[in-house]
C-alpha positions as CSV (number, residue, x, y, z in Angstrom):
1,M,-35.1,15.6,87.6
2,K,-36.8,18.8,88.8
3,S,-33.6,20.8,88.2
4,F,-33.3,19.2,84.7
5,L,-36.9,20.1,83.9
6,A,-36.4,23.7,85.1
7,G,-33.2,23.9,83.0
8,C,-35.1,22.8,79.9
9,G,-37.8,25.4,80.6
10,A,-35.1,28.1,80.9
11,V,-33.7,27.1,77.6
12,V,-37.0,27.3,75.9
13,V,-37.6,30.8,77.3
14,L,-34.1,31.8,76.2
15,V,-34.7,30.5,72.7
16,V,-38.0,32.4,72.4
17,V,-36.4,35.6,73.6
18,V,-33.5,35.1,71.1
19,V,-35.8,34.4,68.2
20,G,-38.0,37.3,69.1
21,A,-34.9,39.6,69.3
22,L,-33.7,38.4,65.9
23,L,-37.2,39.0,64.3
24,L,-37.3,42.4,65.8
25,W,-33.8,43.1,64.5
26,A,-34.7,41.8,61.0
27,F,-37.8,44.1,60.9
28,H,-35.9,47.2,61.9
29,R,-33.1,46.4,59.4
30,G,-35.5,45.9,56.5
31,A,-37.6,48.9,57.6
32,A,-34.5,51.1,57.6
33,E,-33.6,50.1,54.1
34,Q,-37.2,50.6,52.8
35,E,-37.4,54.0,54.6
36,A,-34.1,55.1,53.1
37,F,-35.4,54.2,49.6
38,Y,-38.6,56.1,50.1
39,R,-36.9,59.1,51.6
40,A,-34.9,59.4,48.4
41,V,-38.1,59.0,46.3
42,D,-39.8,61.7,48.4
43,S,-36.9,64.1,47.8
44,G,-37.6,64.0,44.1
45,N,-33.9,63.9,43.5
46,V,-33.1,61.1,41.0
47,D,-29.4,61.2,41.9
48,E,-30.3,60.3,45.5
49,V,-32.4,57.3,44.3
50,M,-29.6,56.2,41.9
51,A,-27.0,56.4,44.7
52,L,-28.9,53.6,46.6
53,L,-28.7,51.3,43.6
54,D,-26.1,48.7,42.7
55,T,-24.0,49.7,39.7
56,E,-25.5,46.9,37.5
57,L,-29.0,48.1,38.2
58,Q,-28.0,51.8,37.6
59,Q,-26.9,50.7,34.1
60,A,-30.3,49.1,33.5
61,I,-32.2,52.3,34.3
62,D,-32.4,55.6,32.4
63,A,-32.4,58.7,34.7
64,P,-35.1,60.5,32.6
65,V,-37.5,57.5,32.9
66,L,-36.7,57.1,36.6
67,A,-37.6,60.8,37.0
68,V,-41.0,60.2,35.5
69,W,-41.6,57.3,37.9
70,V,-40.5,59.3,40.9
71,K,-42.9,62.1,39.8
72,A,-45.7,59.6,39.5
73,M,-45.0,58.3,43.0
74,Q,-45.2,61.8,44.4
75,T,-48.4,62.9,42.6
76,R,-50.3,59.6,42.8
77,L,-49.3,58.2,46.2
78,G,-47.7,61.2,48.0
79,K,-45.1,61.0,50.7
80,C,-44.3,57.8,52.5
81,K,-45.9,57.5,56.0
82,G,-44.2,54.4,57.1
83,L,-44.5,50.6,57.0
84,R,-47.3,48.4,58.2
85,A,-45.5,46.3,60.8
86,T,-48.1,43.5,60.8
87,D,-47.5,42.9,57.0
88,F,-43.8,43.1,56.6
89,N,-41.1,40.4,56.2
90,T,-37.3,40.5,55.9
91,S,-34.8,37.8,55.2
92,T,-31.0,37.9,55.1
93,Q,-28.5,35.3,54.0
94,I,-24.8,35.3,53.4
95,K,-23.3,33.1,50.7
96,D,-19.6,33.2,49.6
97,G,-19.2,36.4,51.6
98,V,-22.0,38.2,49.9
99,K,-25.0,39.4,52.0
100,M,-28.4,39.3,50.3
101,T,-31.3,41.0,52.0
102,E,-34.9,40.9,50.9
103,S,-37.7,42.9,52.4
104,R,-41.3,43.1,51.4
105,G,-44.6,44.3,52.7
106,T,-47.1,47.1,52.8
107,V,-45.9,50.8,52.7
108,R,-48.4,53.5,53.7
109,F,-48.5,56.7,51.7
110,E,-50.5,59.9,52.0
111,Q,-52.9,58.8,49.3
112,G,-53.0,55.0,49.8
113,D,-50.9,51.9,50.3
114,A,-48.5,50.1,48.0
115,E,-46.8,46.7,48.1
116,S,-43.0,47.1,48.2
117,E,-40.2,44.7,47.6
118,L,-36.5,45.5,47.9
119,V,-33.6,43.1,47.2
120,L,-30.1,44.3,48.3
121,R,-26.7,42.9,47.7
122,D,-24.1,44.1,50.2
123,G,-26.3,47.1,51.1
124,K,-27.0,48.2,47.5
125,I,-30.4,47.7,45.8
126,I,-30.3,45.2,43.0
127,Q,-34.1,45.0,42.5
128,F,-37.1,47.1,43.6
129,H,-40.8,46.6,42.8
130,V,-43.6,48.9,43.9
131,Q,-47.2,47.8,43.2
132,S,-50.3,49.9,43.5
133,D,-53.5,50.4,41.6
134,K,-52.6,54.1,41.6
135,L,-49.5,53.4,39.5
136,V,-51.2,51.7,36.6
137,D,-50.1,53.4,33.3
138,W,-47.8,55.8,35.2
139,F,-45.6,56.4,32.1
140,T,-47.7,59.0,30.4
141,E,-45.1,61.7,29.5
142,L,-41.4,62.1,28.8
143,S,-40.4,65.8,29.0
144,D,-36.6,65.2,29.0
145,T,-35.6,63.5,25.7
146,A,-32.0,64.7,25.6
147,L,-30.5,61.3,26.4
148,Y,-32.3,59.7,23.5
149,E,-31.6,62.5,21.1
150,K,-27.9,62.1,21.8
151,Q,-28.1,58.3,21.3
152,A,-30.0,58.8,18.0
153,E,-27.5,61.4,16.7
154,D,-24.6,59.2,17.7
155,C,-26.1,56.3,15.9
156,L,-26.8,58.2,12.7
157,T,-23.4,59.8,12.8
158,K,-21.7,56.4,13.1
159,I,-23.7,55.0,10.2
160,M,-23.0,58.0,7.9
161,T,-19.3,57.9,8.7
162,G,-19.0,54.1,8.0
163,K,-18.7,53.0,11.7
164,I,-21.3,50.3,11.0
165,D,-20.3,47.9,13.8
166,E,-20.4,50.7,16.4
167,A,-23.7,51.9,15.2
168,R,-25.2,48.4,15.4
169,A,-23.9,47.9,18.9
170,M,-26.2,50.8,20.0
171,M,-29.3,49.0,18.7
172,H,-31.5,46.5,20.5
173,E,-30.5,43.0,19.7
174,E,-33.8,42.3,17.9
175,L,-33.0,45.2,15.5
176,Q,-29.5,43.9,15.0
177,K,-31.0,40.6,13.7
178,V,-33.0,42.3,11.0
179,L,-30.7,45.2,10.1
180,T,-27.4,43.7,9.1
181,A,-24.0,45.4,8.6
182,E,-24.1,44.4,5.0
183,Q,-27.5,46.2,4.5
184,L,-26.2,49.3,6.1
185,Q,-23.0,49.3,4.0
186,A,-24.9,48.7,0.8
187,F,-27.1,51.7,1.6
188,L,-24.1,53.9,2.2
189,D,-22.5,52.7,-1.1
190,S,-25.6,53.7,-3.0
191,A,-26.6,56.9,-1.2
192,L,-23.3,58.7,-0.5
193,P,-22.3,59.4,-4.2
194,E,-25.6,61.3,-4.5
195,S,-25.8,62.9,-1.1
196,G,-22.2,63.6,-0.4
197,A,-20.6,63.3,3.1
198,M,-22.6,64.2,6.2
199,K,-22.2,67.8,7.4
200,G,-24.7,67.8,10.3
201,L,-28.0,66.7,11.8
202,A,-31.2,68.7,12.4
203,L,-33.9,67.4,14.7
204,E,-37.2,68.1,12.9
205,S,-39.7,66.6,15.4
206,K,-40.2,64.3,18.3
207,E,-43.2,62.4,19.5
208,F,-43.7,60.4,22.7
209,R,-46.5,57.9,22.6
210,P,-47.7,56.3,25.9
211,G,-48.8,52.7,25.5
212,N,-47.6,49.2,26.0
213,P,-44.8,49.7,25.4
214,P,-44.3,53.5,25.4
215,E,-42.5,54.8,22.4
216,L,-40.4,57.8,21.3
217,D,-40.1,58.8,17.7
218,L,-37.4,61.2,16.5
219,K,-37.2,62.6,13.0
220,Y,-34.1,64.2,11.6
221,T,-32.7,65.7,8.5
222,I,-29.2,64.5,7.7
223,E,-27.5,67.6,6.2
224,C,-25.0,66.5,3.5
225,E,-22.6,68.2,1.0
226,K,-24.9,67.7,-1.9
227,K,-28.4,66.6,-0.9
228,P,-30.1,66.1,2.5
229,M,-31.6,62.8,3.6
230,P,-34.5,62.3,6.0
231,A,-34.0,59.9,8.9
232,R,-36.0,58.4,11.7
233,I,-35.0,56.8,15.0
234,G,-37.4,54.9,17.3
235,F,-37.1,53.9,20.9
236,Q,-39.3,51.6,23.0
237,F,-39.3,51.6,26.8
238,V,-39.3,48.5,28.9
239,D,-39.3,48.9,32.7
240,L,-37.2,52.0,33.3
241,K,-35.0,51.9,30.1
242,G,-35.3,53.0,26.5
243,H,-34.1,50.8,23.7
244,L,-33.2,51.8,20.2
245,V,-35.5,49.6,18.1
246,S,-35.8,51.2,14.7
247,V,-33.6,53.1,12.2
248,S,-34.8,54.5,8.9
249,I,-32.7,56.6,6.5
250,S,-34.2,57.6,3.1
251,P,-32.0,58.1,0.1
252,P,-31.7,61.7,-1.4
253,E,-34.5,62.7,-3.6
254,S,-33.6,62.6,-7.3
């Protein structure tokens, strides 16, 4: 009986040691992934941050907006100083051959702490969330609007050249509901005889408005063979992506 009891005790110690080792491994694994993410953020290189993301998440993020967020992280929180080990959890599970890892906890920065959560699928980030009072209303500027100018100009060009379905595919689904293909075609049918075919586009002004949600307003002149037409394209920003939410083209002045 004594040997049996001693054996049971040894098993208990072994289990405790194994569990402790697994917890330590999980912490270091989650810590390594968090630290890699914040090293990329600290670098200020948006491409480095994007490289850590899953392809699906990359498509849901616009690089110019991510650049603004990275800059806000640097100016408001400073460089990452490490994780708070007493307030950090990591879990990993494998299902159908896919490894999902979730880590969350407190990350220390030069100018304060933030709550950080990362979710990875097979080593690539599919979700990240950083929460701090210092990051409230971080989206206050947008210096690089080239991506949205290109989208606006592509959309206007497609409309003016009769590629209505392609133009509508660029629009947010809510705009698609209110701006039908029939409406756009009817506008072309009435405006083109007076304006003539499109010859080019000129960006007249752009205005970024911080708020909830932030917005970008682009005003153009559509240069045509006979008479020009003013146009306006609007974007709204949700999370880290801009959505084309408004299109306005005025007919030529009589």
